[in-house]
C-alpha positions, 0 to 999 in steps of 0.5 A: 553122804547126808540125805533129806530122810522125809519119815524123820524130815531131816537131813541125815547121813546115809548109813549102810552096812559096810560097803554095800548100799541097796536102793529100792524105787517105785517104778511104773504102772505101764498103761499109758506114755512116759512123761517127764515126771518118769524121767524126773525120777528116773535120771535121778535115781540113775544118776544117784547109783552112779555117783556112789559107784563112782565113790566106791560103794557096791550099790545093789538096785531094784525097781519094780514094774507094777504090771497088773493094777486097775488102770491097766485092766481098763486100758486094756479093756478100751483098747482091746488088748491083753492087760498083759500085753499092754504092758509088755509094749508100754514097758518098752517104749518106756525103756527106749525112752529112758536109754536114750537118756543114757539111762541105766538099767537098775539090777533087777528090773521086777514085774509084780505080776511074777512075785504073787508067790512072796506077796501071798508069803506076807500076807499070810505072815500078817493075817496069822499075827492078826494084823489082817483079816479076810472076806469073802476072798478079799484080804484087808491090812487092819490099821486098827492093830497097828498103833503105829500106823501112820507115821510117815504120812504124819511126818509128811503132812498127812497128819491123822486121820481125817486127812489120811481118808481124804488123800487114800480117798483121793488115790483109789483107797474105796474107802466105802467097801463094805467090806472093811471093818474101818474105812483106811484098811487098805487091800492086800489080795483082791477077789477074782472078778469076771473079765479079770486075770487071778491067781491061785491063794488060800484065801480064793484066786485073785491078785495082789492089792497094790502096796503089797507087791513093793513090800514083797519085791523089795523085801525080796531083792534087797533084805528086811532092811533096804538102806535108801526107798525112793519114788515121787512124793505123791507115793508118800501116802498112802503107797509107802505109809502101807508098805511101812506097815505091812513089811514092818509088821511081817518081818518084825525087823525095823527099820524097813527103810534107813532113808526115805527119799522122794522126788518132788513133783514135775509140773508143766501149765500149773498142774502136776503133771499126769497121766491122768490129767493129760498135761504130758511133756513126753521125753520123745517129743523132746529129743527131735529137737534137743540132745538126750545130754540137754534133756538130761541137764535140764532134769538134773537142773532141779533139786529132787526135794524142789517142785519145777515147772517145764518151761520152753525157756528152762529147756533152752537155757539147759541145752546151751549148758549141754552144748558149752560141756560138749565143747570143752569136750572136745577141743583140741588139746594145747600142746604140754606137759601132761604129767601136770595134769594132777597138780592143776588146780581147776580139777582138783577143785571141780573134783571137790566142788562135785563131791560137795555138792552131791554129798549135801543131799544130792543137789545135782544143780550146785554140781552141773554149775562146777561142771559149767565152771571147769568147761569154761576154763578147759575152753581158756587152757585146753590142758588134756588133764582138764578135759579127761576130768570134765568127761569123768566128772560128766560122766557120773552125772550120766552125760555123754558128751557127744561121746557114744561108748556110755549109750545106756545099756540093753534092757532086761528080757520083758519076762525078766522072772519067772512065776507062776501064770495068771489063771484066764480071765473069768467073763 
């Protein structure tokens, strides 16, 4: 398999160690409703994991939940809820949407608020190496002490200090923080604030910064080098850029990630679909009118690196394709010699075309086209082998085609890791 690596800006071979592929994907901040942008990312990486396993590889897939964050604390206060209760409610809704789309659970679904011990370990390492400093109970990463900082940002087009500063300011980096030595230094640990939960630490009670959370969870569950790190393209800077800096310098191991794989943004009404803008199309709004397969086909009909806009016309066209696939997979087999299925040219062609499409930078639109072609031939010939092949290959893409035996998996317990509970909010 060859994938586009954001860091090198080239399509490169995926070269895992042995038969195992490790995959880490940045998950949601659960303070509001799930939309198609979230669904796109999850369906892409769920399908990637399915395909790699179909090829016979052992995939270890980790996804996080950023359940302690400024947005969660703000929204919980607005709603009069405890911050952790808001997180539990929104994650439950989110997982229900993903189960409806036949998205399987990652092997580890990790909550940030329960991994603070690992985060503090990494922060302590960075302080001891002179790459981080403490100010009034806050800990910051010093970009001036890291000559390699910003390589991923530069590669992706955020070139130079001014571009970094502008983008970081847009994404909550707070360059005017008076405790910072440099406006682009980023928070590793933030001191306790009134009304907020906090955890004990060597630097005083507080909570982790955003970037250190994913580094800690990736390193704990996948080791010092991850084969594929995924997420939305909006995370390239500052989040993933900061992850590289703190991870590689804390462990001394390079690279932190072999392939950086980023999904493009989903748009609606000519703007990026986002909770902050409010221009949302939600999975649960589509499912009363369209099948889960139709929504999944619509998401996979766009290449993961191409930005795209949701339209009703696109949704209807993909619903028609999903129905063609379902009809072909459900047709009554014609009588014939079932032992001849292995020599059926249409089956072999479908296998080859799907594999070629997904091996080539995970081109799901071409994979769907191969399925559509096989479905047309299946409806014409109705050979048992073609029906079976269509169902098998559709399953690689996570499509049920009317079958209910692959209806996703039950979610893990909402408290799926045990950690030190936070201190009660300080009023």
